[in-house]
N, C-alpha and C positions, 0 to 999 in steps of 0.2 A: 503494500499500499504506499509506504513512504517513498520507495524507489520511484513509483509512478508519480506521486505527489511532487517530488522534487526534481522531476525531469525539467531540462531547460525549457522555459516558456510556460510551464504549468502554473496555474494561478496567476496569470498575467493581469487579469482584470481586478478591480478593487473588491468586488463581491467574492471572487474566488480566493483572493488573498486573505480576506477576513475569515472565510470558512476554513481555509487551510490553517490559519493561526489558531482558530478555535479547536480544530481537530488535533493539531500538534500539541497544544497546551493540555488538552484533555488526556492525550496519550501519555505525555510526560508526567502529568499529575498522577495518573494511575500507576505508572511504573515506580515513582518514588515513594509511594505509600508504605511499601515494605522496607525499602533500603534507599540510602542516598544514591543519586544517579549522576554519572558523568556523561555529558554529551560532547564527543570529540568531532570537530568539524575540521578535517584535514585539507590542506591546499585551498584555503578559502579564496585565494586570488583566482581560482579557476571556476568558482561557483557563479551561477547567474544571479543577477541582482534580485530577481523576484524571490528566489529561494533564500538568499541571505536576508532579505527584508523580513520574511516570515520568521526565520530563526532569531533575528535580532529583536523583533517584536515580542516573541515568546520569552526571550531572555529578560526583557524589561519587566514583563508581567510576573516572572518567577523570582523576584529579588529576595523575598524572605523564605524561599522554599529550599528543600534539600536537593537542589539540582545545580550543578556547576557545568557551565559551558566553556570549552576551550577551543579557540580557533587558532589553527596554525597556518602560516603563510610564508612564502618566500619573498625576498626583497627587502629593501631598506626603508621605503617610504610608507606612509599610512595607506591602508586600503580604502578605496573609494566606498562611501556609504557607511562606514563604521563610525560609531560615535567617538568623539574626541576624548571622552572620559573613560574609554575602555582601557583597562590596564594592559600594558605591553611589556613583554620580556623579550629582549633581543638576545638571540644566542649566536655567538660567533664561533670560530673554529676552536677545537680543543687546544688547550695549552700543550706545549711539547711533552711535559711529564705525563699528562693525562693521555695523550696520543700514544706514547710509548707503553703505558699501562694497558690500554686497549689492545694494542698489538701483542703484548705479552700474554694476554688472556686468550689469544687464539690458539687453536691446536697447532702444534709444531711451529711456534713462532720463529720467524727467521733470525739468524745470527749472521755475523760477518757484515760484508759490504752491502748486501741486499737490504738489511734492516734500515740504515740511515737513508738509502735511496727511496725505499718505500715510504718512510715517514715524510721525507722531503716532498715527494710527488703528491701525497695525500693532503698536504697543507692543513692538517688538523680536521679534515672532513671524516667523521666516523664511518660513513658508508664507504668511502674510498679506501680507508685503512683496511676494512674487512674484505672488500672486494679485491683490492690489489694483493692482499695476502693470499686469498683464495686462488687467484690467478697464478701466483708464484708457486703454490703447492701443486697446481695442475700442469706445471712445466712451462709456463709462460715467462719464467725468469723475471726480469725487471720490466714488465709490460707497463705502458703508460696508462694513466686513468682513462684517456680516450680509447685506447685499445681494449681495455677491460670492458668498458661499457659498450663499445661497438660489437664485441664478440657476443654479447647478449641479444643483439638485434636479430641474428639469424634464427633464433628459436621463436621469435614472436610471429603471430599470424600475419599473413600478407597484408590485410587491411590495416593492421596496427603499424607495420613497417611503412606502408604508404602514408599513413597519417603523420608519423614522426618525420618523414622526409618533407612532407608538405608544410607542417608547422615549423619545422626547423629552418626552412628557407624563407618563410614569410612572417613578417611581424604582424601581430594582430592584437586587438583590444579584447579584454576578457569577455565583454558583452557580445562580441561577434563570434566567439568560438563555436557555439552551437550551430550557428548558421553555416560556418565552414564545414562542420561535420555533415550537416544535411546536404550541403553542396557536393561533397565528395561521396555521398551515399553510405556514410559510416554510421554505425549505431552510436547512440548516446553513451557517454562514459559514467553517468550517475547511476 
C-alpha cells in the first residue's frame, strides 16, 4: 500500500495529499502503540516533492509521539522543501584511525603496501574501504574505487545499466527524475 502511495506523482492533488497524510498518520499511530517507531527515509534528495510533503506534514503532527523520523541525504546544501529548523547532522569521511579500524575489522585485513594504498584510495569512505578490501581479496590487487564499482555494473539488469548510463551522462533536477524514468520506459524505483 505505501509503495503505491509513495510512487512519484501519487497524491499530487491537495485532496489526495490530505488523504495520504491522514492514512500515513493513522498507520504510524497504530504501529507505535506497542513500541517506539523509527521511520528512516533514505536518499531523501531522490524522493519526489509530493511524497516528502506528506512525510514532513506527518512529522509535524507527531511531535509528542513515540515516532522518530530520520532523513538521510547526499550533498552539502539544504534540501529543497525541508524546514529550516530540522536538525542536521553532517557526516564527513572517517578519520584515519577510524578508517584503519574499519579495515582491520574486515576478514583477512591487508598488510604491507596494499593497506596504505587502500586507505588512501578510500579517502575515509566506509563503503569504499569495505568494497576495495573485498576486491583485493578476490584478486583485484590494488583496484581503484572506480574499478571496484564498475565491476558491479555487469551483474545489474540491463534496464538498470541503461538507467545508470543515462543518468550518469545527464544532469537532472530531482523533481524531473520520475519523468526521465517514464521517458526511458523504466519502472519506478520506490
